[in-house]
SELUM-361543 format. One record per residue (C-alpha): residue in three letters; x, y, z; residue number from 0. Coordinates in nm, 3 decimals. Each point is the difference from the previous one (the first is absolute). Layout:
   residu         x         y         z   num
      ALA         X         Y         Z   NUM
...
This chain:
   residu         x         y         z   num
      MET     0.000     0.000     0.000     0
      ASN     0.132     0.345    -0.082     1
      SER    -0.202     0.291     0.128     2
      THR     0.245     0.257    -0.142     3
      THR    -0.054    -0.114    -0.358     4
      SER    -0.373    -0.020     0.061     5
      HIS    -0.002     0.351     0.144     6
      ARG     0.204     0.139    -0.289     7
      ILE    -0.233    -0.159    -0.257     8
      LYS    -0.300     0.153     0.175     9
      GLN     0.177     0.336     0.021    10
      ALA     0.080    -0.005    -0.373    11
      MET    -0.354    -0.106    -0.083    12
      LYS    -0.140     0.288     0.203    13
      SER     0.230     0.262    -0.149    14
      SER    -0.078    -0.127    -0.352    15
      ASN    -0.370    -0.031     0.080    16
      LEU    -0.001    -0.362    -0.118    17
      LYS    -0.201    -0.297     0.119    18
      GLN     0.122    -0.357    -0.017    19
      ILE    -0.203    -0.068    -0.315    20
      ASP     0.160     0.303    -0.168    21
      ILE     0.346    -0.137     0.074    22
      VAL    -0.090    -0.345    -0.131    23
      ASN    -0.143     0.153    -0.319    24
      LYS     0.310     0.215    -0.054    25
      ALA     0.218    -0.306     0.061    26
      LYS    -0.189    -0.183    -0.275    27
      THR     0.120     0.258    -0.250    28
      LEU     0.360    -0.083     0.100    29
      GLU    -0.054    -0.376    -0.014    30
      LYS     0.084    -0.033    -0.370    31
      GLU     0.313     0.212     0.041    32
      THR     0.126    -0.172     0.315    33
      GLY    -0.159    -0.344    -0.009    34
      ILE    -0.091     0.052     0.366    35
      LYS    -0.356    -0.037     0.121    36
      LEU    -0.110     0.183     0.314    37
      SER    -0.324    -0.158     0.117    38
      LYS    -0.265     0.138     0.236    39
      THR     0.101    -0.266     0.250    40
      ASP     0.368     0.094    -0.022    41
      LEU    -0.073     0.367     0.058    42
      SER    -0.241    -0.071     0.284    43
      GLN     0.265    -0.205     0.180    44
      TYR     0.257     0.278    -0.044    45
      VAL    -0.240     0.272     0.120    46
      ASN    -0.099    -0.209     0.302    47
      GLY     0.362    -0.072     0.089    48
      LYS    -0.031    -0.376    -0.038    49
      VAL     0.262    -0.033    -0.273    50
      ILE     0.292     0.210    -0.122    51
      PRO     0.002     0.036    -0.380    52
      GLY     0.277    -0.181    -0.182    53
      GLN     0.241     0.193    -0.219    54
      LYS    -0.200    -0.026    -0.323    55
      LYS    -0.335     0.094     0.149    56
      LEU     0.165     0.271     0.207    57
      TYR     0.128     0.152    -0.325    58
      VAL    -0.351     0.005    -0.152    59
      LEU    -0.158     0.132     0.319    60
      ALA     0.259     0.277     0.032    61
      LYS    -0.038     0.093    -0.365    62
      VAL    -0.380     0.020     0.026    63
      LEU     0.022     0.206     0.321    64
      ASN     0.286     0.207    -0.144    65
      VAL     0.223    -0.051     0.305    66
      SER     0.334    -0.168     0.051    67
      GLU     0.022    -0.366     0.089    68
      ALA     0.235     0.075     0.289    69
      TRP    -0.246     0.251     0.144    70
      LEU    -0.283    -0.254    -0.021    71
      LEU     0.212    -0.246     0.195    72
      GLY     0.041     0.254     0.279    73
      TYR     0.350     0.129    -0.068    74
      ASP     0.077     0.358     0.097    75
      VAL     0.021     0.131    -0.355    76
      GLU    -0.197     0.243    -0.211    77
      SER    -0.327    -0.142    -0.124    78
      GLU     0.058     0.149    -0.345    79
      ARG     0.033    -0.263    -0.269    80
      ILE     0.294     0.011    -0.237    81
      SER    -0.125    -0.053    -0.353    82
      ASP     0.098    -0.315    -0.187    83
      GLN     0.185     0.221    -0.252    84
      LYS     0.209     0.163     0.274    85
      ARG     0.076    -0.344     0.144    86
      GLU     0.113    -0.122    -0.339    87
      ASN     0.219     0.308    -0.050    88
      PHE     0.154    -0.051     0.344    89
      ASN     0.071    -0.367    -0.074    90
      GLN     0.165     0.096    -0.329    91
      GLN     0.214     0.259     0.179    92
      GLN     0.110    -0.260     0.253    93
      GLU     0.093    -0.241    -0.279    94
      THR     0.194     0.276    -0.175    95
      ILE     0.193     0.082     0.317    96
      ALA     0.065    -0.366     0.066    97
      GLY     0.113    -0.049    -0.360    98
      HIS     0.263     0.271     0.035    99
      ALA     0.142    -0.128     0.325   100
      ASN     0.225    -0.297     0.037   101
      LYS    -0.137    -0.215     0.280   102
      ASP     0.346    -0.051     0.144   103
      GLU     0.081     0.370    -0.027   104
      PHE    -0.167     0.080     0.333   105
      THR    -0.008    -0.168     0.340   106
      PRO    -0.337    -0.101     0.149   107
      GLU     0.026     0.302     0.230   108
      GLU     0.057     0.232    -0.297   109
      TRP    -0.299    -0.150    -0.181   110
      GLN    -0.207     0.068     0.311   111
      GLU     0.118     0.363    -0.002   112
      ILE    -0.097     0.029    -0.368   113
      GLU    -0.347    -0.142     0.074   114
      ASN    -0.037     0.234     0.300   115
      PHE     0.091     0.298    -0.218   116
      MET    -0.252    -0.103    -0.265   117
      GLN    -0.269    -0.029     0.270   118
      TRP     0.096     0.342     0.136   119
      VAL    -0.044     0.152    -0.346   120
      ARG    -0.341    -0.168    -0.036   121
      ASP    -0.110     0.117     0.346   122
      ARG     0.102     0.359    -0.076   123
      LYS    -0.264     0.012    -0.272   124
      LYS    -0.281    -0.068     0.245   125
């Protein structure tokens, strides 16, 4: 049981003025794109705190509610959802950086510093 996730779902529903049936209907429009079905029963269990959504259904739920997955799970992060396009751009940037760096060029501690700096830059934008 996870009351935090349940509370966050309810909070997002209220701020978006959505009922459970609205969420299920919006999720149906994503079903072809994602191959993930969010049923009335699934959503009811999440809202009532009986079950925590798995990764795939969490993605659909967060996308429908326009909030971040981490926020839905109760993490202390902004609720704002990063668009799929921004995520893709970020992933490409990471691959580009990784492609230009020789893995053995830096120690694990130096890699951690690089990751910390990248996070600092991201956090500055908030």
